[in-house]
C-alpha positions, 0 to 999 in steps of 0.5 A: 230916163231923160233929162226933161222927161216930165215937162209942165206947161202953164197955159192961159191962152196968151200968145206967149203961153202958146210960144212956151208950148211950142218950145216945150214940144221941141224939148219933149221931142229932143228928150222923149218927154211928156207934157202936162198942160195946166190952166189955173183960174181964180174965182173972185166974187167981188160983189156978185150974187151967188148965181152970178158967181156960178155963171162966172165959174161956168164960163171961166171953166169953159174958157180954161177947158178950151185953152187946154183942148187947143194946147193938147191938140197942138202937142198931140198933132206933133206926136207928143204925149200930153195930159191936161189939168184944170185947177181953181186957186191961186195961179202961182201956188197951184203951178208950184204945187203941181210941179212938186207933186208931179216931180216935174223936171222942167216948167216951160211958161210964157213971160207974161200972160193975158192981162197986164192989169192982173200982173200989176195987181197980182204980181208976175206969175212967171216971177213967182214960179221961177222964184219958188219952183222945185225944178228948172224954169224956162220963161219964153217971150 
């Protein structure tokens, strides 16, 4: 068994999350590891009608699926075994839950995601994950 056999990589489509994926691929190659990509979306209805919420969820799921498909292709093309997971919920909590449930050896993630405003409102995802992770976390700029 290698040191970093199971690597969890949260992807949000940002440049920094893709940089994290590239670093995770390097680590996976060195330690004969496998990567699981996770995209977590949060549904906030604000003042939407049920049909607007449904349309929003459909679009945000499509976006997450697209982000994961791109990441999977990148890793697969470099010879890395990769799985994907699309989850709805609180971003930090879902990443931490997957890390615990999957007994991951390492989380590799971007320093900041897509939205600076979301970071201000929700707090830093990378900070939340590094504070509570059950395994080492590599934060990539």
